[in-house]
N, C-alpha and C positions, 0 to 999 in steps of 0.2 A: 746257751753258754756251754762251750765244750769243757769237759772235765779234765783237769791235769792228771797225767798218769801217776799212780801211787808208787810204782816201781818201774824199772827199766830192764829190758832183756834184749841182748844182741841176737839177731836172727839172720839166716841166710837162705839159700835156695832149697835146703833140705826140709824146711818146716812145711807142714801141710795146712790147708785152709781150715780144717777142723781145729787143729792145734792153735793156729793164729787167732781164731774167733774165741776160743776158750781163754787164752791169755788176755786178750783185749777185754773180754767180759769181766775178767778178774781185776781190771784196772791197770794192766801192764802196758807200758809203751814199748813197741817193737821197733828197735833200731835196725834198719835193713842194711846189710853189708854185701849182699849178693848182686846178681845181675839185675840191672834196672828193669828190663823188659819182663823178667820173671816176677818182679815185684808188682808190676801192672796186672799180670795174670793172676797173681795171688789175691790182689784186691778185688778183681772180678769174681773169683771163686768165693771169697769171703762174703761178698754182697749177695750172691746166690744162696748161700747158707742162711742168710738172714731174711729171705723172702719166704714166708710161711703161708702156704695156701689155706691151712686151717685157721690161721689168725685172720686172714682176709675174709674168709667165710663167716667167722664169728663177728667181724666188724660190720659186715653188710646187714646183719640182723638188728643192729642198734639204731635208735632214733638218730636223725641226721646231726643234731647238735652234739650229742654224746659221741657219735662216730667221728666228728671233726676233731674233738679234743683228744680222743684216744689215738686217732691216726697221727696227730701232731706229736703226741708223746712217743709213739712207736718210732716215728721218723727221727726224733731227737735222740732216742736211745741208739738207733741204728747208726746215725751220724757219729755219735761218740765212739762206738765200737770201731767203725771203719777208719776213723781219724787217728787211731792208735798205731797205725802202720806208718812209720816215720822214715824220711829220707834225709841223709846228711847234705847240707849245702855249704860249700866253701865260698869265701868272698874275696880272696886275694889271688890275682889282681882284679878279678871280676867274679860274678856269681857263676858257680859251676857245681856239678854233681860228681863226686869222686867215685863213681861206680862204673862197672863194665856196661857197655851199650847204652849209656845215659845220653839223652839229647842235650843240645846246647840250649841252656835256659837263661843265658845272660840278658838277652833283650827283653824277654818276658818278665823277668824279675826286676830288671831296672825300670821297666814301664810301671810295674805295680808298686815298687818299694823305693825307687830312686837310686841314688849312687850307693854302691856296696860299702858297708861299714867294715871296720877291722874286727870282725867277729865271725864265728861259724854259727850255723843254724841247724836245728832239727825241724823239718817241716813235714806235716802230714802229706802223704802221697796224694790223698784225695784233694787237698787244697792246692797242691802243686799242679795237678792235672787241670784244676779249675783255672788257675793262673795262666797256664799255657793255652787253654781253650779261649779264655777271655782275650788274650793277646792276639790270637788268630782272628777273632771277631773284630778287634780294634783295627788290625791291618786291612782286613777285607772290607769292613764297613757294612752297614745295613742299607740296602737299596729300597727306595720308596717311590710311590707313584709321583711322576714328574709334576703333577698339578699342585702338590703339597707345598714345595718350597724351592725347587730348582730343577733344571733340566740335566739329563745325563751329560757327562759323568759326575756332575756335582750333586746329584740327587741321593746323597748318602749321608748317614750319620755314623760316626765312629765312637761307639761306647767305650769308656775307660773301665779298667778293673774297679769293681766296687760300686759302679753306677748302673742303675737299672736300665736295661735295654728296652726301647719302645717297640716290643714285638706285637703288642695288641693293636693292630692297625684300625680297628673299628672306631676307636675314640678319635683318631686323626680325621676320619671322614666327618665326624660331628663338628669339629673345629673348622674344617674346610667349608662346611655348608651353612653354619649358623649365620643368620642375617646380621649385617652391620648397620649401625645407626650413626648419623652425623658425618662430619667431614673427617674421616679417619686419617687422611694424609697429613693433617696438621696436629694430630692428637698423639698422646703417649699411652702406652699400654704397659701393664705389669704382668710378668710371668712368674707366679709364685711356686717355688719348688721346681726349678727349671730342669734339673737332671742333665740330660744330654744337650739341652737347648733346642730340641726339635720344635716345640710350640712357639718359641720366640721367632724362629726362622719362618714358621708358617704365618705368623701374624704380620711379619714384614712382607711376605709374599701376597697377603691379602690387602696390603696397602697402608698399614699403620706407619705413621711417620717415624716413630721411635719406640723402643721397648726397653724396659728395665727388667732384667731377669735376676731372680734371687734364689739362693739355696743356702741352707745351713751347713752343708757338708763341703769341706775344702776340695775333695775329689770331684764332686759334681761341678763346682765352680770352674775348676781346671778343665773338665770335660766339655762343659758348655762353651767356655772361651775358645777351646781348640776347635770345636765344630763350627762355631760362628765365624772364626777366623778363616777356616777352610772355605766357607761359603762367601767370604768377603762382606760380612755383615756387621763387623765390629764398629763401623762408623755410625750404625743406627741402633745397635743393641749394646747396652752396658750391663755387664754381669757383676753382681754384688753378692758377697757372702754376708748373709744376715738371716735371722729367724723370721720367716714370713715376709712382712711388708717393708719396703724401703721408705724413707721419708717422702712426704708429698702425697699427691693424689693423681689418679689416672682416669681416663674415660672408659677403659676396659681393663679388668683384672681377671686373669685366667688362672685357675688352680686345678691340678690333677693330683689330689692327695692319695696316700695309700688307701686301698679300698676296704681292707678288713681290719676291724678293731682287734688288737691283740699285741702281745709283746714280741718284738723282733729278736731273733736269736743270733743275728749277724748283721753286718752293715748293709748287705744287699737286701736282706729281708725288711729293712726299714722302709723300702719302697713299696712293700706289700702290706705290712702290718703297722697300724697306727695305734699305739697303746692308749686305751681309754678315749680314742678318737680325738687326741689332743690337737693334731694339726688341723683336722677338719673343723673342730669347734673354734680353734683360734682363728682360722681363716674367716669363718662366718661372723665371729664377734668383731673382728677388725675391719671387715669389708666396707661397711657403711661409712666409716670415718676416712676411708682412703679413696672413695669414689668422688669424681667430679659431679656437679649437678647434671642429672640426666644420664650418668654413667651406668655401666652394667658390670656385673660379676658373672663369669662363666665357671660353674663348678662341674667338673667331670667326675661322675661316680657310677659304679656298678651296683646293682641290687643283690649281688651275691651274698653280702653280709646278712640281709634280711632272709634270703632263701636258706641260709645255713643256720639261722636262729641266733646269729651273733649281734644283730641290732634289731630292736623292736620295730615292727611296722609303724610308720608314722613318726618315728623319732627324728628323722632328718627334717621333715616338714616343721616339726615343733622347734627344732634348733634354728631353722631359718627364720621363723616368725619371732622367736625370742631375741634374735640378733637385730631386730628392727628392719628386716628385709621382707620382700614379697617376690613371688615368682611371676615373671613375665610369660614364660613359655618353657616347656621341656621338650627336648628333641631326643628320640630314642633310636637305638640300633641293636641288632641281634649279634651274638658272639660269632666270631669266625675262626677262633683258635681250635687246635686239634682236640683238646680235652672235651669240648662241647659235643663232639661226635664219638667220643671213646666210651663205649658202653661198659668197659672194664674199669673205668675210673670210679673210685669209691663215692664220688659226689656227682656222678653223671646226671642224676635227676635235677640237681640244682644248676649245674653248669649248662646243661642243654636248654634251660629256660631262662638263663641269665639275660638281663637287659642292661646295656650301658647307656647312660643318659648324660646329656649336657643341660644343666639347669641355668637358664638365663635369669639372673637376680637383679633387683634394684632396691634402693632404699625406700622404705614406706613413706608415703606422703604425710 
């Protein structure tokens, strides 16, 4: 949770990065009135001031669980400092930045926030740049292997702002390769926590007759609906806003919950952190009652939480058993993302050995 500034200070091009960091650390909000591009350069310089080689060296000596918690604390403090550099946003007749050399942000802010209201804003420059970057991702789209759900040029997913982008492609290969049982063309599947809707599209590609996709977040429901509409699949996929399961039962229920237990500090982090493993446990507890006879649940999980010491070894298996479920088979794959090869990453030893798995589950007899 970002801390609200205690006081406010109007600043311009003359302020130095050291001065800006000092004011921000003291809790002051810095309202920028100078050249927009100079504000971007100042933010970069402030960020460099907060990268301490000594701090990183001390962090590397700590046990991995302690290292994780200290690193998250440092990242939170760093985010709070950088977020104190604020940009004015006008809203009449549309979103605009009243600064020299400012970019046109009307489309990006309209995409994230909707129609401009009759009010002005002060927005963190860091958040503004995130909004602009997210909008570029949305326009361009993420291109995937054609075998997953569509042929070019339709083999794209367009993530909306605040909805987690499916950049970890290894779990998609697990869903693509997992064996299917029964006559899937006449069966219904559930996609729990649909996000962008990519898994729903993949299930249709694999032959499922229909899919009900659910998500608790309004943004995600809009994002999944948009993507499935682009792919021409809304006649076979129904997107519903609800917590976990829709009414009824399905022959297949797929869930890719957040992989790390912990408290999310922002809406986007809720796709990474699952406080007290609430979504994971809720999925497991409700799965049996929503499966058709002979149906399967596919749980997609990483073992990074165990490698970081955030979840005890064997806890997941215990939760599965306590929910009246048993494991049919587990399919594994190795990480393919950049951090798994980055020896400078503070958690390289865990990330490089991380395993992503698809658990095929069924109700106990």
